[in-house]
C-alpha positions in Angstrom: 25.6 26.1 6.5 24.8 22.5 7.3 26.7 19.7 5.6 24.8 16.4 5.1 26.5 13.2 6.1 25.7 9.5 6.0 24.2 9.9 9.5 21.4 12.1 8.1 18.0 10.7 7.3 16.4 11.3 3.9 13.2 12.6 5.5 15.1 15.1 7.6 17.2 16.2 4.6 14.1 16.9 2.5 12.6 19.0 5.3 15.7 21.2 5.2 16.3 21.0 1.4 13.1 20.2 -0.4 14.8 19.9 -3.8 16.8 16.9 -2.4 13.6 14.9 -3.3 14.5 15.2 -7.0 18.0 13.8 -6.3 16.6 11.0 -4.1 14.2 10.0 -6.8 17.1 9.7 -9.3 19.0 7.5 -6.9 15.8 5.6 -5.9 16.3 6.5 -2.3 13.0 6.5 -0.4 12.5 9.8 1.5 8.8 9.4 2.4 7.5 5.9 3.4 10.9 4.7 4.7 12.7 7.9 5.0 13.6 7.7 8.7 16.7 5.5 8.3 20.2 7.1 8.0 21.7 7.3 4.6 24.4 4.9 5.8 21.8 2.2 6.0 20.6 3.0 2.5 24.2 2.9 1.2 24.7 -0.5 2.8 21.6 -1.9 1.1 21.8 -0.2 -2.3 24.6 0.0 -4.9 25.4 3.6 -4.3 28.8 5.3 -3.9 28.3 7.2 -0.7 30.9 9.9 -1.6 29.3 10.6 -5.0 25.8 10.9 -3.5 26.9 13.1 -0.6 29.0 15.3 -2.8 26.2 15.9 -5.3 23.7 16.4 -2.5 25.8 19.0 -0.7 26.8 20.8 -3.9 23.1 21.1 -4.8 22.2 22.3 -1.3 25.0 24.9 -1.3 23.7 26.3 -4.7 20.1 26.3 -3.5 21.0 28.1 -0.3 22.8 30.8 -2.1 19.6 31.5 -4.1 18.0 32.5 -0.8 14.5 31.1 -1.8 11.5 31.5 0.3 11.8 28.7 2.8 8.8 27.1 4.5 9.2 26.2 8.1 7.0 23.2 8.1 7.6 22.3 11.8 6.2 25.7 12.9 3.0 25.6 10.8 -0.2 25.0 12.8 -1.9 21.7 12.3 -4.7 23.5 10.6 -2.4 25.3 8.2 -0.5 22.1 7.3 -3.8 20.1 6.8 -5.1 22.9 4.5 -1.9 22.9 2.5 -2.2 19.2 2.0 -5.8 19.3 1.0 -5.8 22.4 -1.3 -2.5 21.7 -3.0 -1.8 17.9 -3.1 -5.3 16.4 -2.7 -6.7 18.9 -5.2 -4.0 18.0 -7.7 -4.6 14.3 -7.4 -8.4 14.6 -7.5 -8.1 16.3 -10.9 -5.2 14.3 -12.3 -6.1 10.8 -11.3 -9.2 10.4 -13.6 -7.7 12.4 -16.4 -4.4 10.5 -16.4 -6.3 7.2 -16.1 -7.9 7.9 -19.5 -4.4 8.3 -21.1 -3.2 5.0 -19.4 -6.2 3.2 -20.8 -5.8 4.7 -24.2 -2.2 3.7 -24.7 -3.0 0.2 -23.4 -5.8 -0.1 -25.9 -3.8 1.2 -28.8 -0.3 -0.2 -28.1 -0.9 -3.0 -25.6 -0.5 -5.7 -28.3 3.1 -4.7 -29.1 4.1 -3.2 -25.7 3.1 -6.0 -23.3 4.0 -4.1 -20.1 1.1 -1.7 -20.7 -1.3 -4.3 -19.4 0.5 -4.3 -16.1 0.8 -0.5 -16.1 -3.0 -0.3 -16.5 -3.5 -2.7 -13.6 -1.0 -0.9 -11.3 -2.3 2.5 -12.1 -5.9 1.7 -11.4 -4.9 0.0 -8.1 -3.0 3.2 -7.2 -5.9 5.4 -8.3 -8.4 3.4 -6.2 -6.0 3.4 -3.2 -5.4 7.1 -3.2 -9.1 8.1 -3.8 -10.2 6.1 -0.9 -7.3 7.3 1.2 -8.0 11.0 0.6 -11.7 10.6 1.3 -10.9 8.9 4.6 -8.4 11.7 5.5 -10.7 14.5 4.6 -13.9 13.1 6.2 -12.6 11.3 9.3 -9.0 12.2 10.3 -8.1 15.7 9.2 -11.0 17.3 10.9 -9.9 15.7 14.2 -6.3 16.9 13.6 -7.6 20.5 13.1 -9.8 20.2 16.2 -6.8 19.0 18.2 -4.8 22.0 17.0 -7.5 24.3 18.3 -8.3 22.3 21.5 -5.5 19.9 22.5 -6.5 17.0 24.6 -5.1 13.5 25.3 -8.1 11.4 24.4 -8.4 13.1 21.0 -4.7 12.8 20.3 -4.7 9.0 21.1 -7.6 8.6 18.7 -5.7 10.4 16.0 -2.5 8.5 16.5 -4.4 5.2 16.2 -6.0 6.4 12.9 -2.7 7.6 11.5 -1.2 4.1 11.7 -3.7 2.9 9.1 -3.0 6.0 6.9 0.8 5.3 7.0 0.0 1.7 5.9 -1.9 3.1 3.0 1.1 5.3 2.1 3.4 2.3 2.1 1.0 0.5 -0.3 0.7 3.5 -2.6 4.5 4.0 -2.6 5.1 0.4 -3.5 2.7 0.7 -6.4 4.5 3.8 -7.7 7.9 2.1 -7.4 6.5 -0.8 -9.5 5.2 1.7 -12.1 8.5 3.4 -12.3 10.2 0.0 -12.8 8.1 -1.3 -15.6 8.2 2.1 -17.4 12.0 2.2 -17.3 12.0 5.3 -15.1 9.2 6.8 -17.3 11.3 6.5 -20.4 9.0 6.1 -23.5 10.1 3.7 -26.2 11.6 5.3 -29.4 8.4 4.6 -31.4 6.1 6.1 -28.8 3.3 8.4 -30.1 2.6 11.7 -28.5 -0.1 10.3 -26.2 2.4 7.7 -25.0 5.0 10.4 -24.2 2.4 12.6 -22.4 1.2 9.6 -20.3 4.8 8.9 -19.1 5.5 12.6 -18.4 2.3 12.9 -16.4 3.0 9.7 -14.5 6.4 11.1 -13.5 4.8 14.3 -12.3 2.1 12.5 -10.3 4.8 10.3 -8.7 6.7 13.5 -7.6 3.6 15.1 -6.1 2.5 12.0 -4.3 5.9 11.5 -2.7 5.8 15.1 -1.5 2.3 14.5 -0.1 3.4 11.3 1.8 6.5 13.1 3.1 4.5 16.0 4.5 2.1 13.6 6.2 4.4 10.8 7.5 7.5 12.9 8.3 6.0 16.2 9.5 2.3 16.0 10.3 2.0 12.5 11.8 5.5 12.7 13.3 4.8 16.0 15.1 1.6 14.4 16.5 3.5 11.4 17.7 6.0 13.6 19.4 3.2 15.3 21.2 1.9 12.0 22.5 5.4 11.0 23.8 5.7 14.3 25.6 2.4 13.7 27.5 
């Protein structure tokens, strides 16, 4: 069984061990937008004890491996299969959740904003994130993903170059969305509701945490698997 070291990259670790994403979120280690840097670089920049992180990571991986779960081989999925997974799992979730959760964010700002001043900033950040992701998903589904599926069925250099150029803008969108989520996590104290929080307040924080998790998985699949595999195809031409 593989043992992770400081030379491994967070994005590669999550491909092998998907549940590592939960640990990385706890440690605030970016595995999606900036996940292609070795853990050693992260340890040098952040106040983490490398041995503690690696021990916990490898212990969790060993336990997960013994469970023998159904493992998804993302690298051997066709482009069409991967695009469909992203659309019907992650995009579908966000399309339903973003407007519904937005109502909760607005409600707690309206009711509690006078005494909990950070809720004004949460409302601003959330709506910026919502707009960013809705526009981003529309662009992917109408312009880019159909081209990727076409390339999967009929590979050609001109189409690949067009896709690679478009993907650069999508990755920039991912970075912006990821930065907004990091700010949301920061001002909500890691989605920890205050002691006097009402039920709506607690539900809002819980759903924000779940949305963050799903979005990071989405960005990981696109940046570190879908777009990366396409970039490798371009290099091999």
